[in-house]
C-alpha positions as CSV (number, residue, x, y, z in Angstrom):
1,M,-7.0,23.9,-10.8
2,R,-9.1,24.7,-7.9
3,L,-9.1,22.9,-4.7
4,R,-11.9,23.9,-2.0
5,V,-11.7,22.5,1.5
6,L,-15.3,21.1,2.4
7,G,-14.1,19.8,5.7
8,C,-10.7,19.4,7.3
9,S,-11.5,18.5,10.9
10,G,-10.7,15.7,13.1
11,G,-14.4,15.4,14.2
12,I,-17.4,17.6,14.4
13,G,-19.3,20.4,16.1
14,V,-20.4,23.8,15.2
15,G,-18.6,24.8,12.1
16,L,-16.5,21.5,12.1
17,R,-16.7,19.2,9.2
18,T,-14.9,16.0,8.6
19,T,-12.4,15.5,5.6
20,S,-13.7,16.5,2.0
21,L,-11.9,18.1,-0.7
22,L,-13.5,19.3,-4.1
23,L,-11.3,19.2,-7.0
24,D,-12.5,21.9,-9.6
25,D,-16.2,21.0,-9.6
26,D,-16.3,17.4,-10.4
27,I,-13.9,15.5,-8.4
28,L,-14.1,14.8,-4.4
29,I,-11.0,13.3,-2.3
30,D,-12.9,11.9,0.5
31,A,-16.5,12.1,1.4
32,G,-16.7,13.1,4.9
33,T,-19.5,15.3,6.7
34,G,-18.1,18.3,4.8
35,L,-20.0,17.1,1.7
36,G,-23.2,18.7,3.5
37,D,-22.2,22.2,2.5
38,L,-22.4,21.8,-1.1
39,Q,-25.6,22.8,-2.9
40,L,-27.6,20.0,-4.5
41,E,-26.3,21.1,-8.0
42,E,-23.1,21.1,-6.9
43,M,-23.3,17.6,-5.6
44,A,-24.9,16.6,-8.7
45,A,-21.8,17.7,-10.7
46,V,-19.5,15.2,-9.0
47,R,-18.4,12.7,-11.4
48,D,-15.4,10.9,-9.6
49,I,-14.6,10.3,-6.0
50,F,-11.3,9.3,-4.6
51,I,-11.2,7.7,-1.1
52,T,-8.2,7.5,0.9
53,H,-9.2,5.0,3.2
54,S,-12.7,3.2,5.0
55,H,-12.8,5.1,8.3
56,L,-16.4,6.9,8.7
57,D,-15.0,10.6,9.0
58,H,-13.9,10.1,5.5
59,L,-17.0,8.1,4.1
60,A,-20.1,9.4,6.4
61,G,-21.4,12.0,3.6
62,L,-21.0,9.6,0.6
63,P,-24.5,7.7,1.2
64,L,-26.3,10.8,1.9
65,L,-24.7,12.7,-1.0
66,L,-26.2,9.7,-3.4
67,D,-29.4,9.8,-1.7
68,S,-30.0,13.7,-2.0
69,V,-29.3,13.8,-5.8
70,F,-30.0,10.3,-6.8
71,E,-32.7,11.5,-9.3
72,R,-30.1,13.9,-10.9
73,I,-27.4,11.4,-11.5
74,Q,-27.6,10.7,-15.3
75,T,-24.4,8.8,-15.4
76,P,-22.8,6.6,-12.7
77,I,-20.4,8.2,-10.0
78,T,-17.2,6.6,-10.2
79,L,-15.5,5.9,-6.7
80,Y,-11.7,4.9,-7.0
81,S,-10.0,3.0,-4.2
82,Q,-7.6,0.4,-3.5
83,P,-9.2,-3.0,-3.1
84,E,-9.4,-3.1,0.7
85,T,-11.4,-0.1,1.0
86,I,-13.7,-0.9,-1.9
87,A,-14.5,-4.3,-0.1
88,A,-15.2,-2.4,3.4
89,I,-17.5,-0.2,1.6
90,K,-19.4,-2.9,-0.1
91,A,-19.6,-5.0,3.2
92,H,-20.1,-2.3,5.7
93,L,-21.7,0.4,4.1
94,F,-23.7,-0.3,0.9
95,N,-25.0,-3.7,2.3
96,W,-28.7,-2.7,2.8
97,T,-28.4,-2.7,6.4
98,I,-26.4,0.4,7.1
99,W,-27.3,2.0,3.6
100,P,-28.9,0.7,0.4
101,D,-26.8,-0.6,-2.3
102,F,-26.6,2.3,-4.9
103,T,-24.3,0.5,-7.1
104,R,-27.4,-1.7,-7.5
105,L,-30.1,1.4,-7.6
106,P,-31.9,2.1,-9.4
107,S,-31.7,-1.4,-10.9
108,E,-29.4,-4.3,-11.2
109,G,-26.4,-3.5,-13.6
110,N,-27.9,0.1,-13.5
111,G,-26.3,1.7,-10.4
112,V,-25.8,5.2,-9.8
113,L,-22.5,4.2,-8.0
114,K,-19.5,2.4,-10.0
115,L,-16.9,1.1,-7.6
116,V,-13.5,0.7,-9.2
117,E,-10.2,-0.4,-7.7
118,M,-7.1,1.5,-7.9
119,L,-3.6,0.3,-6.8
120,P,-1.3,2.1,-4.8
121,G,1.5,3.5,-7.3
122,Q,-1.2,4.1,-10.1
123,T,-1.9,7.3,-11.8
124,L,-5.0,8.3,-13.6
125,D,-5.7,11.0,-16.1
126,I,-9.2,12.7,-15.9
127,S,-9.7,15.8,-18.3
128,H,-6.4,17.9,-17.4
129,R,-5.7,16.3,-14.1
130,R,-3.4,13.5,-13.2
131,I,-4.3,11.8,-10.1
132,E,-1.5,9.6,-8.2
133,M,-2.5,7.0,-5.2
134,I,0.3,7.0,-2.8
135,P,0.5,4.3,0.2
136,V,0.6,5.7,3.7
137,N,0.7,4.2,7.2
138,H,-2.4,4.1,9.0
139,A,-4.7,1.6,11.3
140,V,-6.1,0.2,8.0
141,P,-5.1,0.2,4.5
142,A,-4.9,3.8,3.4
143,V,-3.5,6.2,0.7
144,G,-2.7,9.8,0.1
145,Y,-3.2,11.5,-3.3
146,R,-1.1,13.8,-5.3
147,V,-2.7,16.1,-8.1
148,E,-0.9,17.8,-11.0
149,A,-2.3,19.9,-13.6
150,G,-0.6,22.3,-15.8
151,G,2.6,21.8,-14.1
152,R,1.1,22.7,-10.6
153,S,0.5,20.1,-7.9
154,I,-1.0,19.3,-4.6
155,A,-0.4,16.4,-2.3
156,F,-2.9,15.0,0.5
157,S,-1.5,12.6,2.9
158,G,-4.9,11.5,4.1
159,D,-4.6,9.7,7.5
160,T,-1.2,8.6,8.4
161,T,1.8,8.4,10.8
162,T,5.7,7.9,10.5
163,N,6.3,6.3,6.7
164,N,8.8,6.5,3.9
165,T,6.3,5.8,1.2
166,L,4.5,9.1,1.1
167,W,8.0,11.2,1.0
168,E,9.6,8.6,-1.2
169,A,6.7,9.2,-4.0
170,L,6.5,13.0,-3.8
171,N,10.4,13.3,-3.8
172,Q,10.2,11.2,-7.2
173,H,8.6,14.3,-8.8
174,E,10.4,17.6,-9.7
175,S,8.2,19.8,-7.9
176,L,5.3,20.2,-5.1
177,D,3.5,23.6,-4.5
178,V,1.1,22.6,-1.8
179,L,0.9,19.6,1.0
180,I,-2.0,19.2,2.9
181,V,-0.8,16.6,5.7
182,E,-2.4,15.7,8.9
183,A,-1.2,16.1,12.5
184,A,-4.2,14.8,14.8
185,F,-2.7,14.5,18.4
186,L,-0.7,16.4,20.6
187,N,2.9,15.4,21.4
188,R,1.9,14.5,24.8
189,D,-0.6,11.9,23.5
190,L,2.2,9.8,21.5
191,E,0.9,6.4,22.7
192,V,-2.7,7.1,21.6
193,S,-1.4,8.7,18.4
194,R,0.6,5.4,17.6
195,H,-2.0,3.1,18.3
196,A,-4.4,5.1,16.1
197,H,-1.6,5.6,13.5
198,H,-1.7,9.5,13.4
199,Y,0.9,12.1,13.2
200,T,1.8,14.1,16.4
201,P,3.7,17.4,15.7
202,E,7.0,15.8,16.6
203,L,6.4,12.8,14.4
204,L,5.3,15.0,11.6
205,G,8.4,17.3,12.0
206,A,10.7,14.2,11.7
207,D,9.1,13.0,8.4
208,L,9.1,16.3,6.8
209,R,12.7,16.4,7.0
210,K,12.6,13.4,4.4
211,L,10.9,15.8,1.7
212,R,13.2,17.6,-0.8
213,H,10.6,20.1,-2.0
214,Q,9.7,23.3,0.1
215,P,5.9,23.4,-0.7
216,D,3.3,25.3,1.3
217,I,2.3,23.0,4.3
218,Y,-1.3,23.1,5.6
219,I,-2.1,21.0,8.7
220,T,-5.3,18.9,8.7
221,H,-7.2,16.6,10.8
222,T,-6.8,18.3,14.2
223,K,-8.8,17.1,17.3
224,P,-11.9,19.5,18.0
225,G,-10.6,21.8,20.7
226,A,-6.9,21.4,20.4
227,E,-6.6,22.9,16.8
228,D,-4.5,25.9,18.0
229,Q,-2.3,23.6,20.5
230,I,-1.5,21.2,17.8
231,F,-0.7,23.9,15.1
232,A,1.6,25.9,17.4
233,K,3.7,22.7,18.2
234,C,3.8,22.0,14.3
235,R,5.3,25.2,13.5
236,I,7.9,24.4,16.2
237,A,8.4,21.0,14.7
238,A,8.5,22.1,11.0
239,G,11.5,24.4,11.6
240,D,12.1,26.9,8.7
241,R,9.4,25.5,6.7
242,K,6.3,27.4,5.9
243,V,3.1,25.7,8.1
244,Q,-0.4,26.8,8.1
245,L,-3.4,25.7,9.7
246,L,-5.8,24.4,7.2
247,S,-9.4,25.8,7.2
248,H,-12.9,25.0,6.3
249,G,-13.9,26.7,3.1
250,Q,-10.3,27.5,2.1
251,I,-9.7,27.5,-1.9
252,F,-6.6,26.8,-3.6
253,T,-6.2,28.3,-7.1
254,L,-3.1,26.6,-9.0
């Protein structure tokens, strides 16, 4: 199992890309602006996409990816997400006003994109990988994902704040090797983080105590310009846990 970080920033700027992770060469988790770093051949190789929630920084690259490789897509790309997110994508993205409806192009019943509802708690097996959808706590309905292959596992929180569901789901398994978890705001921005339903370092540190595993932890979705400050506070809040800052282009091979 190979995971490549295409984007992991909470915003854009030179060298900054929003959330998208490439699993092996055929599965995407989220579809932010990080997709722009893929070659056309790499885009065309994507067969399945798992979306955490409907916010733009996790979807912005999707319509442009489909447009860029439209002629190369031989079988439909399948997008999985929970029903509320699928409904938002239909209503607000592929609606012929913001972008053409690629579920109906090149023709009705023969679209290059297939939208499939997946329920929190459900798992899907795709080739040698088992992907589990885990409910989390965000400003809109949102989920994280746990991916297991060959006895190794990676979990991604998506966007969230204080919750029990993520940690309880991860604790149900015997092990966890890597955890990618967000911390978007500084501790001083607690009220903003509560309204936006994101972690601060202190909120994350409190929730990490709920996790019985000892994975390598990588911090994602930090706000541009505050990355180092947020990470420094995360290291303190995490106590004796191993914490690192996720970086654009990073590759995990498990």
